[in-house]
Structure formats: C-alpha cells, structure tokens
N, C-alpha and C positions, 0 to 999 in steps of 0.2 A: 744375800750371800748364800751359797749352799751350805748345808750342815757339812761337819767334818766326816772324814773317812770313817773314823770310829763310830760315829753316830749312824752312819750309813749301814755299817756292818752290824752294829747291835739291832736296828730294825729288820735287816734282812735275817738274822738268826731267828727272830721271831717268826718271819715268814715261812722259813724253812720248817721250824717245829709245827707251825699250823699245817703245811703241807704234809707232813708225815701222817696226820690223822686221817688222809684220805687212802692209806695204804690197805690194799684189797679190797676197795670199794669203787675205785675209779677206773680201773684197767678196762679197755686198752688205752684210756687217756692217760697223761702224766699226772703225778701229784703235783699240785701247785698251790702255793700260800701267797696272800696278800695282806698288806697293813697299810692303812690310811693314816698319815701323820699330819697335824696341823699346829703350827706354832709349838713345835717340840712336844706335842702330846699326841698319843695314839688315840684316835676318835672312832675307829672301826677296824675289825680284823674279818678275814673270809679265807676260806679254803674251798678246793674242789672236793665235794662231800661224797658225790656217788656219780656214776657213769649216767650220762643223760640229764643230770641236773645243772643248774647254774655253775659256771666257772668261779674260780677264786675271786677275779676282779668284780665281777658281776655280784657276788655275795657281799664283798667289801663295800662296794658302791651303794649297794641298796641299804645297808646298815649306817652308812655315813651321811646319805641323803645330801642336803645343801652344803654340809660342811666339807665336800669334795672340792669345791670351789676354791682354787687358790692353794689347795694342799698338795702333799706330795704322797704318791703312791709308790710303795715298795712291793715288788712282785718277784717271785723266784725264776718264772720264765717269761720270756717275751710274749706279750698279748698276742692272741691269735687274730688273723686276718681272713677276710673273705667269708664266704657262707659256710656255715657249720651244719652238720647233719642235724644236730638236736638243739644248738643254742646259737644264738646271733653272736657275731664277731666282737670280740672284746675290745679290740683296739679303737673302734668307733664308739663303744660306750665310754672308754676312758676319755676321749676327746670330748664327748658330749657333756661329761660330768664336771668339765671344767678344771681339771688338774693343771697346776702350775709346773710340776715336775714328776717325773717318772723314773724310778730307779730300778733297774733289771738286773737280776743275778746271771741267767743264762740266756744266750740267744737260741732261737729255734730253727734248726737246719732243714726241718721238714716241711716247713711253710713258707710263704711269702713274707719277708720280713716287715715287722710293724714299725721299727724305729724311725726310718725315713717319714712314714705317714704322721707320726707323732710330732717329729720336729717340724713338718710342713704346717702344722696346726699351731705352732708356735709354743709347744711344751718343751721344757727343757728335759733332756734324756740323759742319764747316765748308766752305762752298762758296765758289766763285769764285777759288780761287787759280790764277793765270796762266790765267784764263778764256779771255781773247782767243787765247792759243796752243792751248788745248785745243779751242777751238770751230774754230779753222782746221784742227786735225787732222781733224776729223770733218766739215768742209764737203762733201765728196763724198757721204757717207752722208746728211747732211741734205738735200742737193740732191735725191736719189733720193727719200727718204721724203716731203719735204715739197712739192717741186715736180714729182715724178713724171718726171724726166729725169735722164740722167747729167751728171755734172760735166764740163763741156768745157774741154779744155786746147787752146789754140791755140799751134802750135809753127813756128817758121820760122827760117831763116838769112838773114843779110843781111851786106852789106860795110859798112865803117866810113862810106861815104856813102849808105847806105840802100838798095843795090840787092839785088834777089833774083836777077837775072839780067843778062847782059850784053846790049847792044843787038841782038845777033842771036838771043837767047833762051837761050843757053847757060848753065846754072846748075850744072854739075858740075865740081868740087865748090866750094862756097863755104866751108863750115866744114871744120875739121881732122878727121883720122882719130880723135882723142880725142873730139871733139864727137860724131861719128857712132856710136861706139861707146856713149856715154852714151845716144844716141836708141834703140839697140838694146835698152838695159836698160829704158827707159821703156815700149817696146812691150810688153815681158814683163810690166809692172805695170798696163796698162790693160785694158779689156775690149774696145776697138774701136778701130781707127785709120780715119780718113777723108779720102779726096781726092776732087777732081772729076775729070771726064772729061777736062778739058783737060791735068791734070797726067799722067793715063795716056797720052794721046796723045804728049806731048812727052817724058816721062821713062821709060815703061814699068816703073814700080817694082815690086818684089815685096811690099813692106809687111809682110814677115814678121819676127818676132823671131828673130835668129841666135845668142841667148844659150843655151848647152847646158842643158838641164833647165826652161828657162822656159817659161810658157805662150804659146800662139800667140793674139793678138788677132783677133776677127773684122775682117775687111778690109771697109770700107764704101766704094763707089764712087757719087758723085751722078752720075747719067748719064740725063738727062731722055728719051732716045730708046732706052735700052737697047741702045745701039749699041757696048759695049765689044767691042773685036775677040777674037774667038775664040781667036786665036793669040797674045794677050798674054800676059805672064808672070804676070798676076793670074788670068786664066781658065785658064792651064795648071797652075797649082798649088793648085787647090782641094782636093785629096787632102791637102795639107800644112797648109793654114789655111783656115778658112771664108771665103767671099766673099759679100757682100750687095751687090746692086746696087739702088739706090733710084731708081726711074724714076718719070715722070709716069704718071698712070692713063691717058693716051691713048698711050703709047708703043706702036709697031707690036707687034701679037701675035707676029708671026714672029720679031721680034728676042728678045723674051722667051723664046720656046720654044727658040731656039738657044742661049741661055745657060743655060737650065735643064737641057737636055741635056748641057751641059759640067759640071754640077754646082753651078752658081750658085744661089743663093737670090735670088728677086726680090721686091722690095717696092714695089708700084705705088701712088702717092699722089696726090691732087689738089694743086693749086698754081696760082698765077698765071703768065701768060705762058708755058704749057707746062713749068714747072718744078716738081719735087716740093717741097712745103712742108717746110723744115727743121725747123719746130716740130713738126710732126706726126711726122716721122722721129725726133725726139729722144723723143717720147712713146712711140713704138713700141720704141725701144731701153730706155726706162724700163720698160715692161710686161715686158720680159725681164730685168729686174733687173741691168741693165748700169750699173756706178757711174761708170765713166771712159770718156770718149771723147776721143781725141787727134786734134785737126784739122790735118793736115799739108799741106794746101794744095789747090789754088793760090791766088793772091791774090784771084781772084772769089769763090771758096769762103769764105776768110777773112773777106772783106768782108762777105759775106751774113750770116754769123755774127755780126760785129761789128755791122752795121746793126740786127739784130734784138735786140740786147743778150743774145746767148746765149753769150758768152764769158765764162768763170769765171776762168781763169788763163792768163797768157800765158808762154812759154818761148821767149826770142829769143837765138840765137847772133849775136854780132856779131863779124865776122871782121876782122883787120887788114889789109884789102884795099881798094883804091879801083878803080872801073870807070869813072866819069864818063860822058861823053857825055850825049846827050838821053834823057828818059824813054822807055823802051820799053814796049810791052805786057807786062804781068805782071812789070814789073821791081821795083815797089813792093809792099810786103807786103799791104795791105789795098785791095782796089779794090771800090768801091761809093759810097754816097751820102756816107758819112763824116759830119763836123760841120761846120756852117756858120761857126763862129768858134772862137778859141782857147779861150775860156771854156767851151765846151761840151765840150772834150776829156775823155776818161775818165782820171781820175787813178788811176794803180796804188796799190795798197795792199800792205803786207807786202812790200815790194820788197827783193831781194837781188842783189848782183852777185858773180859767182864767176869765177875764171879756170879755163877748161877747156882745157888744151893752150895753143895761142897766142891762143884765142878767149875772149871775154867772154860769159858767160851771165847774161842779165837775166832774172829771174822776179818775177812780181806777180800779184795778185788784183786783179780789177776790182770787187769788191763782197765785204762781209761774207757770212759764212755765214748762210743764211736760218734764221729763227727761228719761222715759221709758214707754212702755206700760203696762197698769194695769194687774194684774195676770189673769184676766177673758177675756182679749181681746187677740184672736189669733194673732200669729205673722204675 
C-alpha cells in the first residue's frame, strides 16, 4: 500500500528544501531535490549542486546504491529524458536503479515526459504532490525556457510611510545593515542586476556582490544616451565585474566608443521616445541563458517594468522609519502609468513577511509559473 498523502508531502518538503541549496549555482538548469525512502526511512538525499554536475536523482541514487531497489524516490521535478548536454538522462537511471515507486512534485513542460516511460517500466508513479510549491521553485527556469527571458525580481527599500528617499533626494540608508547584507547574498545568486542611469548619477553604486567566494553578477545600466560617466564606480570596476550598458540605437557613437574603451559592453536597442526597449533587453539576456535579473532601481525603471508586466517577483524592505513631507521626485517605488483603479492592482501571490533585523521583508510573486510559451513566442 502506498504511503499516506501526509507522508508523501513530508518527504517532498525535504526534497524542496534540498533543491533550494542549489540556488545561484545550477542556472540555467532548474533547482531540483530528491529523497530516497525505504521502509519508511530516508536512506539517501540528493540535489542538483552545480551546473554541469550530476542531477538530483543521480546524486541520490549514487548515495543510496543497492538500497534503491524496491524503494521510493521523491523528486521535485519530473526526471529528464533524452540525451542531455552534460549529463545522462535521469529517467533511465531511475529505472535501472530498481525503484518501485516514484513521487513527482511538478511535471516538466519543456521536455519529453518521463512519466509514461516510468510506468511502462512497471514503476508506480504519483504526480502533483506539493505541485504548487514545486512549480514555484522552478518558475525562473520555466520563465527562461518558455518565455525566453530571465525571471525578473524587483527589489527596493522604503520607509513605513512608503518613501524611498527624503524630499531632498537622499536615500542612504533606508534599510538596515542586516538587510543590505542580505541584498549582497542575493546579488551572488542572480545572473544580473539592473539600475537606471538616474540611480547611477544620484548614488554612484558599485552593484557588485561582496560575499566572499560568490559569483559576480553582470551589472546592467539602462542608459539611453550611453552617457555613463567614465569616472563612475561602475565604469571603474569593469575588471572586477562585467558591465553592460543598454542604450538606444541612436545613442551618440562617441559615447559608446568611450565606454567600450573602458571595457564596458554596449547593447544598442531600438525603442520608443529614444529609450531602449526593456522587452528587447530581456530577450537579449534570455538568449545568453540568464535565469535571474534583479532590478534595483530607480523608481522610473521599476515603474517601466511594472507597466510592461515584466516583474515576476517583488522583494521589498520596509524600514521602521518615517519621512513625511510632500511627495518628492523618485520618492515612491514605482513611477509610471500605474493602474487607474484599485480593482486593477496586481495581487501578489505566495506572499511572505519576514523580520530582517529591524526591517520587514515582503516577498511575493505577481503571477504563477508559466506552463507553455505564449502564442506570439516562437517555439
């Protein structure tokens, strides 16, 4: 008799927690976790640890060895099928290991399904256990594979009265040291971070990850005229972390050449009103298999992504501080068209609230993970 749903969910939660350990290391692959259970006891665990390395199932099977025969495999994502670029297909490895049962969290719409093959081999298969949680785990992977663009995280900090800066424009620092340390960790987990040229002029940020041993994200600046000051900290640190300047195709050639001589990469894009089209920018980053893009500001840029429906997740630090006063330019998080009525507001999903030092971190998704390419996206 199969274990109870409660037991299946308990083991799947273990697999989800394992999968999370691959965040920032496995992209553009999905995070996946696996647990081998025999006679009600966990005998092995595995997760996809790094891109190019063994998948979660392979790691779990290697650790369980002969104990796989007759056991149950819990895996957050349907095992891969067919020939892989760097690793053998996990579906056949699961069959050869002799599992009696496989419990799958989420199906994989990007590949040939493994479930029929597993069942043909005589394995009992259960699907959809904690499916919503498992699909949320691979939302960045699905966004890249099905929509052709990175999963976009919008990050900002604001006071309890909703301000990102004082009336005079000062914004350092709204959030606490603890919150800013967490942001450093996030930068090491994403492929790229993006700001607008206004943020560069006001704050002269570095945008590097200062966590020892972590990877450096590509720093992206939306700069219509390619007028990034060569003396800025961004331009001065291209040897430490890559810098991509996304400008309009009509940006002055001399500006582009000056930045290229400093080691910056220039991406010239068409777009309305002399601004590079952010949708085309995301497409370009997707072609480079960037899975995560974190947009750090400013409000005009954040508002542009919001107006285009291109934000997938928000991470908002709310500091226990008040600024008051009249609304100043760039004082509110999203500057743009916004919505006309309260009924049109985007309702966040999978919302969590977490204390980070003295601040509160609000995290939420704007939409479920995609299940198929949109009609206007080529296969």
